[in-house]
N, C-alpha and C positions, 0 to 999 in steps of 0.2 A: 684638452691630448686628447688627439684622435682614437675617436673607436669604429669599431665596424660594426652598422643596424643593418638586422633584413628582417623587412616582417613583425617591424615593433620591438627588436630583438636586438638586446647584444651581446657579439661576443666573447668567448671570456676563459679563459685560455688558462685550464686545468691535467694536474701532471696525477694519476697516481695509480700512479706504479710505487712501489717501494724500495726505498734506501735514498732517491734526494728531491725531491718537492722540487718546484719551477718557482710561482712566487713564495711560497714559505721561506726562500732564502734565499731572495735578495730584496721582497717585498716591495719590487721596483712596478709600483704603481700602471707607470705607460708601461711596460713591461706585461701588462695583464691584459691588451687591450687591442696589442701593435695592430694593425689591420695588415700592415703584410706582412706579421706571423703568424696573421690566424688561416690568413686563405695557401700560406705552406704546408704548413699541419694540415691541411683540406688534401691539398693533394700528394699528403705526407713525403714533403722534398722537406725530410730534414737537415741534410745540407750548407741546403739555403741558409734555412735560421742561423745554424752555424757561422756561417762563413758571416752575415748583417749583424751580428753581435761581436763575432771577433772585430770585425772594421768600424760597428756604434757603437758598440757594452765592453768592452777588452778589459775592462775591470769585474764585469757580472761575473758570476760562476757559473752556469748551464745545464743543472743539476736538470735531473726531469723534463733532460729535453727532448730525449727518443719516447717517452714515453705520453708528452701531449695531447690532448683533444681538447675539445673545442664543445662548450658549453654556455645556448644560449639563453639570453634571461632576461625578463621582458625589461623595458626601461623605467626605468622608474624605482625597480626594485633590490630592497638592502638582501646583500647580502658577507657573506663572509667567508673567508679558503682557513677548511676545515685542516690539520696534517699529525699525522700521527705513521710514527716512522718513516719519515720519506714523504709515504699515501698523502696527500691533497685530495679531496671532497668538498665539492661546495655545496654550500649550506645556505640556504635563504630563508631573510630574517617573518617572516609570514607562518613560512614552515618550524619555528620555533615553539617552548612548554616551557611556561615556565610558569614558576612555583614562588609564593608570594608566603613570606615567617610566620 
């Protein structure tokens, strides 16, 4: 799986806006990291992302596309994508606090 890595950090695509999530609606891990999409999001070229998705992944729902942003996670750090009413957030495992019964 291709990932964009800069200064020891991996680019992860997250859609924080309410309505529809990016990863949480399609669960395609490849699209969570796709270097081409990352670069277009950085350039705010969302029309290019939509064209790419229509050509490469025509069956994938593109909800949350207009709200996509790039989050940078240190290589090797574990994380998950939380979703509430379509709004996604990136949660690092090391920032979680677990209770024991």
